[in-house]
C-alpha positions in Angstrom: 116.1 294.9 46.0 117.4 298.3 43.9 114.0 298.7 42.9 112.3 299.1 46.1 114.9 302.0 46.9 113.2 304.3 44.6 110.1 304.1 46.9 111.6 304.9 49.6 111.7 308.7 49.4 108.0 308.6 48.4 107.1 306.1 51.1 108.6 308.7 54.0 106.9 311.8 52.1 103.4 309.7 52.8 104.4 308.9 56.2 105.2 312.4 57.4 101.8 313.7 55.4 99.8 311.5 56.9 101.5 312.5 60.5 101.1 316.1 59.9 97.3 316.0 58.8 96.6 313.8 62.0 98.1 316.5 64.3 96.8 319.8 62.6 94.0 319.5 65.1 95.9 322.3 67.2 95.8 324.7 64.3 92.5 325.0 63.0 89.1 325.2 64.9 85.3 326.0 64.0 82.4 327.0 65.5 79.0 327.9 64.6 76.3 328.4 63.6 75.1 329.1 66.8 71.1 330.5 67.1 68.7 330.9 69.9 66.3 333.0 71.4 65.9 334.8 74.9 62.4 335.3 76.2 61.2 336.6 79.6 60.5 333.2 81.6 56.7 334.4 82.9 55.4 336.3 80.1 57.3 334.6 77.3 57.9 337.8 75.5 61.2 337.9 73.7 64.2 340.4 75.1 65.6 342.7 72.7 69.1 344.0 73.2 70.5 341.1 75.6 73.9 340.5 75.3 74.5 337.0 74.0 78.5 335.8 73.6 80.2 332.3 73.3 83.9 332.3 74.0 86.5 329.5 73.4 89.5 328.7 75.6 92.8 326.3 74.7 94.5 324.2 77.4 98.1 324.9 76.9 100.4 322.3 77.7 104.1 322.2 78.7 104.1 324.0 82.3 105.2 321.6 85.2 101.7 322.3 87.0 99.8 320.8 83.9 97.6 322.5 81.1 96.5 326.1 81.5 93.4 327.3 80.2 93.8 330.3 78.3 91.4 332.7 76.2 91.0 332.0 72.5 88.1 333.8 70.6 84.9 335.3 71.4 82.0 336.4 69.5 79.4 338.4 70.7 76.0 339.6 69.6 72.9 341.5 70.8 69.3 340.1 70.5 67.1 341.3 68.0 63.3 342.6 68.4 62.1 338.6 68.5 64.8 338.2 71.4 66.7 336.3 68.8 70.6 335.9 68.0 72.8 334.4 65.2 76.3 333.4 65.2 77.7 332.4 61.7 79.9 329.5 61.0 83.4 330.7 61.2 87.0 329.1 61.1 89.8 330.2 63.2 93.3 329.4 63.9 95.3 328.5 66.8 99.0 328.5 66.0 100.2 327.6 69.8 101.8 324.3 68.8 101.1 322.8 72.8 97.6 324.0 72.6 94.5 322.0 72.4 91.5 324.1 71.8 88.2 323.4 73.9 85.5 322.4 71.3 82.7 323.4 73.2 82.3 326.9 73.8 81.3 328.9 77.2 78.0 330.5 76.7 77.0 333.9 78.5 74.3 336.3 78.6 73.3 339.6 80.1 70.3 341.4 80.4 69.7 343.7 83.5 67.7 342.6 85.9 67.1 338.8 84.5 69.6 335.7 84.7 69.2 332.3 82.6 67.1 329.4 83.2 68.1 326.1 81.5 67.4 326.0 77.5 64.7 324.6 75.8 66.0 322.5 72.8 63.9 321.7 70.1 63.9 318.6 69.4 64.5 317.4 73.0 67.2 315.4 71.6 68.7 318.3 69.7 72.1 320.1 70.7 71.9 323.2 72.2 72.2 326.3 70.2 72.5 324.2 67.0 69.0 323.4 66.9 66.2 325.8 67.7 66.8 326.8 71.3 65.0 329.0 73.8 66.0 330.8 76.8 64.0 331.8 79.5 65.1 334.5 81.4 63.7 334.9 85.1 63.4 338.1 86.2 65.5 338.6 89.6 63.4 339.5 92.6 65.4 340.5 95.4 68.6 342.9 95.5 70.7 339.9 97.3 69.9 337.7 94.1 71.0 340.4 91.7 74.1 340.8 93.7 75.0 337.1 94.0 74.0 336.7 90.2 76.1 339.6 88.8 79.3 339.0 91.3 80.5 335.9 89.1 79.0 336.9 85.8 81.8 337.7 83.8 84.2 335.7 82.8 87.7 336.5 83.8 89.6 335.1 80.9 87.6 336.9 78.3 89.2 340.6 77.6 86.6 343.2 77.8 87.6 344.5 74.3 85.9 340.9 73.2 82.5 341.5 75.0 81.7 345.4 75.3 77.9 345.0 75.2 78.1 342.6 77.8 80.0 345.2 79.9 77.6 348.0 79.0 74.9 346.3 80.1 76.7 344.5 83.2 77.4 348.3 84.2 74.0 349.3 83.8 72.7 346.4 86.3 75.6 347.5 88.6 74.4 351.3 88.3 70.6 350.4 89.2 72.3 348.3 92.3 74.2 351.4 93.5 77.5 349.6 92.7 80.7 351.3 90.8 80.6 350.5 87.1 83.4 347.7 86.1 86.7 349.6 84.4 87.3 348.3 81.1 91.2 347.1 81.0 92.9 345.5 78.4 93.9 342.1 78.0 91.1 340.5 80.2 88.9 340.8 83.2 87.8 343.7 84.8 88.8 345.7 88.0 
């Protein structure tokens, strides 16, 4: 029986290693690469200079009211002359021990006077932004439509510093509508 005792510490170490490795999902997350193209829905011409951003949230557990969604990371780019955008693959760390990262990011786009329609993914059974994805942008015709769209556009959980081009373009749209610009403030949201 003493022969088996020397294996007990190694068995404990192996068990602890398995538990730690299986629980590391809250620690590391990856994203990308994401790619796509924005075009005018009617003319199919590319839209250069649109702000595109993806943002990730994490669900933080531990409060009596249940999990709370908190901002984790954002990646913002501008579309090129062909209306294309690309966000390379990356890896991040979420060191909060009571949080789970939402693996699917939220997607937002801002181009003054336009709103996105559903994406066209090729192949049809492909994954949005992983496979070639075209986002037709429809020109908004009425002031009411533009006001309705811009009213709920910027996600309040994302710090404005994480989306400077989005805020700049949103303020261009607000100015065209005769509205005051949103003021950038630290830590998320706008005033």
